[in-house]
C-alpha positions in Angstrom: -54.3 -41.1 25.4 -54.0 -37.3 25.8 -55.9 -35.3 23.1 -54.2 -32.1 22.2 -56.6 -29.4 21.0 -55.7 -27.5 17.9 -53.9 -24.3 18.6 -52.5 -25.4 22.0 -49.3 -27.2 22.9 -48.1 -28.5 26.2 -45.8 -26.2 28.1 -42.3 -26.1 26.5 -43.3 -27.7 23.2 -43.8 -26.2 19.9 -47.0 -27.0 18.0 -45.0 -29.0 15.4 -43.5 -31.3 18.1 -46.7 -31.4 20.2 -48.8 -32.6 17.3 -46.2 -35.1 15.9 -45.7 -33.2 12.7 -42.0 -33.9 12.7 -42.2 -37.6 13.5 -41.0 -40.3 11.1 -44.5 -41.9 11.4 -46.2 -38.8 10.0 -43.6 -38.4 7.2 -44.1 -42.0 6.1 -47.9 -41.7 6.3 -47.9 -38.4 4.4 -45.6 -39.9 1.6 -47.8 -43.1 1.4 -51.1 -41.0 1.2 -49.7 -38.9 -1.7 -48.5 -42.0 -3.5 -51.9 -43.8 -3.1 -53.6 -40.8 -4.7 -50.9 -40.3 -7.4 -50.3 -36.8 -6.0 -53.9 -35.8 -7.0 -56.0 -33.6 -4.8 -59.0 -35.6 -3.4 -60.8 -32.6 -1.8 -61.6 -31.0 -5.2 -63.0 -27.7 -3.8 -63.8 -24.7 -6.1 -60.5 -23.4 -7.4 -58.7 -26.7 -6.9 -55.2 -26.9 -8.6 -55.4 -30.7 -8.7 -51.7 -31.3 -7.8 -51.6 -32.6 -4.2 -48.6 -31.3 -2.2 -50.1 -31.5 1.3 -52.1 -34.1 3.3 -55.2 -33.2 5.3 -56.0 -35.0 8.6 -59.4 -36.0 9.6 -60.7 -33.3 12.0 -61.4 -36.0 14.7 -57.7 -36.3 15.2 -57.5 -32.7 16.5 -54.3 -32.1 14.6 -52.5 -35.0 16.2 -50.3 -36.4 13.4 -49.2 -39.3 15.6 -52.6 -41.0 15.0 -52.6 -40.4 11.2 -53.1 -43.3 8.9 -53.7 -43.6 5.2 -57.4 -44.2 6.1 -57.9 -40.9 8.0 -56.0 -38.6 5.7 -56.6 -37.0 2.3 -54.2 -35.8 -0.4 -54.8 -32.1 -1.0 -53.5 -29.2 -3.2 -52.4 -26.2 -1.2 -55.5 -24.2 -2.3 -58.0 -26.9 -1.1 -56.1 -27.6 2.1 -56.0 -23.9 3.0 -59.7 -23.6 2.4 -60.5 -26.6 4.6 -58.7 -24.7 7.4 -60.4 -21.3 6.6 -57.3 -19.8 5.2 -56.2 -18.5 1.8 -53.6 -20.4 -0.2 -51.0 -17.9 1.0 -51.7 -19.0 4.6 -53.5 -15.9 5.7 -56.9 -16.0 7.3 -59.7 -15.5 4.8 
């Protein structure tokens, strides 16, 4: 298994494609994770909006959505997900 480090994509591939973000597997996993948590944020960081609209991968996956399962993901609101990645909720570096 090739591990792709966050921020780098194989030559000729976009990050979305390289990390499996556009795969049916990820879309099914994402939808299932949100349903399991009833679209409620499970990160609950300071400033949480509570309504989950994104899904956060376990950092051990190095951003590879192809290896995502409902066990290694968490439902998150945009605010908490952005903070987990060191960004503001408007996707600018904090």
